C-alpha positions in Angstrom: 173.1 74.3 58.7 174.8 74.2 55.3 172.3 73.5 52.5 174.9 72.7 49.9 176.0 69.2 49.4 179.4 67.9 50.6 181.7 66.8 47.8 183.7 63.7 48.8 185.5 62.7 45.6 186.0 63.7 42.0 187.0 60.5 40.2 183.9 59.0 38.6 180.5 59.6 37.2 178.1 61.7 39.3 176.1 59.8 41.9 174.9 59.6 45.5 173.7 56.6 47.5 171.5 56.0 50.5 171.2 53.0 52.7 167.7 51.9 53.9 166.5 49.5 56.6 163.5 47.3 55.9 160.5 48.4 58.1 157.6 46.3 56.9 156.7 43.1 55.0 153.1 43.2 53.6 150.8 42.1 50.8 150.2 45.6 49.4 151.3 47.5 46.3 149.8 51.0 46.2 151.0 51.5 42.6 149.7 48.3 41.0 146.8 47.5 43.4 145.9 50.8 45.1 143.4 50.4 47.9 143.6 46.6 48.0 145.3 43.7 50.0 145.7 41.4 47.0 149.4 41.7 46.1 152.2 39.2 46.6 154.4 40.0 49.5 156.7 43.0 49.3 159.4 44.3 51.6 159.3 48.1 52.2 162.0 50.7 52.7 161.9 54.5 53.2 158.9 56.5 54.4 156.6 54.5 56.7 153.6 56.7 55.7 152.9 54.2 53.0 149.7 52.1 53.2 147.5 50.3 50.6 146.5 53.6 49.1 148.7 55.5 46.6 150.3 58.3 48.6 151.3 61.8 47.4 154.8 63.1 47.9 153.4 65.4 50.7 151.9 62.5 52.5 155.1 60.5 52.4 157.0 63.5 53.8 154.8 63.3 57.0 156.2 59.8 57.8 159.4 58.5 59.4 162.2 57.4 57.1 164.0 54.1 57.5 166.9 55.4 55.4 169.9 57.4 56.4 169.0 60.6 54.6 166.2 62.7 56.4 165.7 64.7 53.2 164.5 61.5 51.4 161.0 60.4 52.4 160.5 58.4 49.3 159.2 54.9 49.6 160.8 51.9 47.9 159.7 48.3 47.7 160.7 45.0 46.2 159.3 41.4 46.3 160.2 39.6 49.5 162.9 36.9 49.2 162.3 33.7 51.1 164.2 30.6 52.2 161.9 27.7 51.6 162.2 24.6 53.8 159.2 22.3 53.1 156.2 24.4 53.8 158.1 27.0 55.9 158.8 30.3 54.3 161.4 32.5 56.1 162.3 36.0 54.9 165.9 36.5 53.9 166.7 40.0 55.1 169.1 42.2 53.2 172.5 42.8 54.6 172.2 46.2 52.9 169.5 47.8 50.7 170.9 50.8 48.9 169.4 53.2 46.5 171.9 54.8 44.1 171.1 58.0 42.2 173.4 58.0 39.2 174.2 59.8 35.9 173.2 63.0 37.6 175.4 64.9 35.2 172.8 64.0 32.5 169.8 65.0 34.5 167.8 68.0 33.4 165.2 68.0 36.2 164.7 66.5 39.7 162.0 63.9 40.3 158.6 65.6 39.8 156.3 65.9 42.8 154.1 62.8 43.1 156.2 60.9 40.6 156.1 57.1 40.9 157.5 54.3 38.7 157.8 50.6 38.5 161.0 48.8 37.2 161.3 45.2 36.1 158.6 42.6 35.2 156.7 40.9 38.1 155.5 38.3 35.5 158.9 37.4 34.1 159.5 33.7 33.9 162.7 33.4 31.8 165.8 35.3 30.8 164.0 36.3 27.6 161.6 38.4 29.7 164.6 40.4 31.0 166.2 43.3 29.2 169.4 43.6 31.2 170.8 46.3 28.9 167.9 48.5 29.9 167.0 47.7 33.5 170.3 46.0 34.5 168.6 43.1 36.3 171.1 40.5 37.4 172.0 38.3 40.4 175.4 37.2 41.5 177.6 36.4 44.5 179.6 39.5 45.6 182.9 39.6 47.4 184.9 36.4 46.5 182.0 34.9 44.5 182.0 32.2 43.2 181.0 33.8 39.9 178.7 31.6 37.7 176.8 34.2 35.7 178.3 32.9 32.4 177.0 29.4 33.0 173.4 30.2 34.0 170.8 32.7 33.0 172.0 36.0 34.5 168.6 36.8 36.1 168.4 33.4 37.8 169.8 33.0 41.3 173.4 31.7 41.6 173.7 27.9 41.4 176.4 27.8 44.1 176.7 28.9 47.7 177.8 32.6 47.9 180.9 33.1 50.0 179.6 36.5 51.0 176.2 38.0 50.0 173.9 37.3 47.1 173.4 40.6 45.3 170.8 42.0 42.9 170.6 45.2 41.0 167.7 46.9 39.2 167.6 50.2 37.4 164.6 52.5 37.1 163.3 54.7 34.2 165.1 58.0 33.9 162.9 59.9 31.4 159.5 61.5 32.2 157.0 63.7 30.6 156.8 66.7 33.0 153.2 67.4 31.9 152.0 63.8 32.4 154.2 62.1 35.0 152.7 58.7 34.4 154.5 58.7 31.1 158.1 57.6 31.6 160.8 55.4 30.0 164.5 54.7 29.9 167.0 56.8 28.0 168.9 53.6 27.3 165.9 52.4 25.3 166.1 55.4 23.0 169.8 55.6 22.1 170.8 57.3 25.4 168.4 60.3 25.0 164.9 61.0 26.3 162.2 61.0 23.6 160.8 64.3 22.5 158.6 66.0 25.2 160.4 64.2 28.0 163.1 65.3 30.4 166.0 63.4 32.0 166.0 62.6 35.7 168.7 61.1 37.9 168.9 57.3 37.3 167.7 55.4 40.3 169.2 52.0 40.9 168.4 49.4 43.6 171.4 47.4 45.0 170.3 44.6 47.4 172.8 42.4 49.2 171.0 39.4 50.8 172.6 37.6 53.8 172.1 34.1 52.5 174.9 32.7 54.7 172.9 33.4 57.8 169.6 32.2 56.3 171.1 29.0 54.7 174.2 28.1 56.7 174.4 24.7 54.9 174.6 26.4 51.6 173.4 25.0 48.3 174.6 23.5 45.0 172.3 23.6 42.0 168.9 25.3 42.3 168.9 27.1 45.6 166.1 26.7 48.2 165.0 30.3 47.8 162.2 32.2 45.9 160.9 35.6 45.4 157.2 36.1 46.5 156.4 36.7 42.8 158.3 33.8 41.3 159.3 30.1 41.4 162.0 28.3 43.3 165.5 29.3 42.2 164.3 31.9 39.7 165.0 35.6 40.1 163.4 36.7 36.9 160.4 38.4 38.4 162.6 40.8 40.4 161.0 44.3 40.2 160.9 47.4 42.2 158.6 50.3 43.0 159.4 53.9 43.8 157.3 56.9 44.9 159.1 60.2 45.2 159.2 61.7 48.6 162.3 63.9 48.3 162.0 67.4 49.9 162.2 69.9 47.1 165.4 71.7 48.3 167.3 68.5 48.6 166.1 67.2 45.2 167.4 70.3 43.6 170.7 70.0 45.6 171.2 66.6 44.0 171.4 68.1 40.6 174.5 70.0 41.8 176.5 66.8 41.7 177.2 67.3 38.0 180.8 66.5 37.3 181.5 64.9 40.7 181.9 61.3 41.7 179.9 61.3 44.9 177.8 63.9 46.6 176.1 63.8 50.1 172.7 65.3 49.7 172.1 67.6 52.6 169.0 69.8 52.9 166.8 71.7 55.3 165.9 68.5 57.1 169.4 67.5 58.0 172.7 65.9 57.1 172.4 63.5 54.2 174.2 60.7 56.0 172.4 60.2 59.3 169.5 57.9 60.3 166.5 59.5 61.9 165.8 59.2 65.6 162.2 58.1 64.9 161.4 54.4 64.3 159.8 53.5 61.0 156.8 51.1 61.4 153.7 49.8 59.7 151.2 52.6 59.5 148.2 50.2 59.2 149.2 47.1 61.3 145.6 45.8 61.7 145.0 45.2 58.0 146.7 43.1 55.4 149.2 40.4 56.3 152.9 39.7 56.7 152.4 35.9 56.4 153.3 34.3 53.0 150.5 31.7 53.1 147.9 34.2 54.2 148.9 36.4 51.3 148.2 33.6 48.9 144.7 33.2 50.3 144.0 36.9 50.0 145.2 36.7 46.4 142.7 33.9 45.8 145.4 31.3 45.7 145.6 28.2 47.9 148.8 27.8 49.9 150.9 25.0 48.7 153.9 23.0 49.8 157.0 24.2 48.1 158.5 22.0 45.3 161.4 19.9 46.5 
């Protein structure tokens, strides 16, 4: 098997992308609330070895990937998006959930072993809580729109029915202290360079396209009947994401070879970088926690309530 990556084009900034299927919805967050079932609901992608406990890179690599690259056993999660109809909360599944690894030509090191990071602000309640220039958080209707980002807060949901999918993006920190991997930040927050003592990593970005047409065939005008598990109706401000590195070392190093290229398929010892695994990713701890929105509120110490109309 060839271990080198396959170069597909040479016209833009260095990047690679990986599509992932959701495999679990659960009230856990092993980074923010390790060992507990007290989180708002998250949708999980990547290695199914994740549980309530913070995993190591090696532990994630023992799982089954829900993504199309068998060399990437990282785990990724974001707050679950719901269609709200009275007291009924129905998950809106992504048409696609992709992780983009960008600006690889600026990267000095691959992701360190056991590295994890959080992007966005789960407590954000307004556009003032969003630093789009740093983390890129924004929502819009892709395809033929309609485009209304100039007439509403850019981190709020579109105020009109999307003709195609409703899309969100979120960018992760790309600077880390190799000697203390819990210290990380954005190069964009420091003039495009990492602070002294830190090294540049590839820039990870979530791109999520939600199939709102299937979930809400009647569409909407004004505040849409949707909410993130962390926020209020019609507000996308609390969008955030979590990442724990599960890349196999050889493939992580191969990624850095993308310098100067537009796209690079990341192959490695575990297979072709564009093929889904034959295994089926699933909840590793199905008897504990919950996938029910109202039950998650109870476990957080909150009382379920009827959605605002």
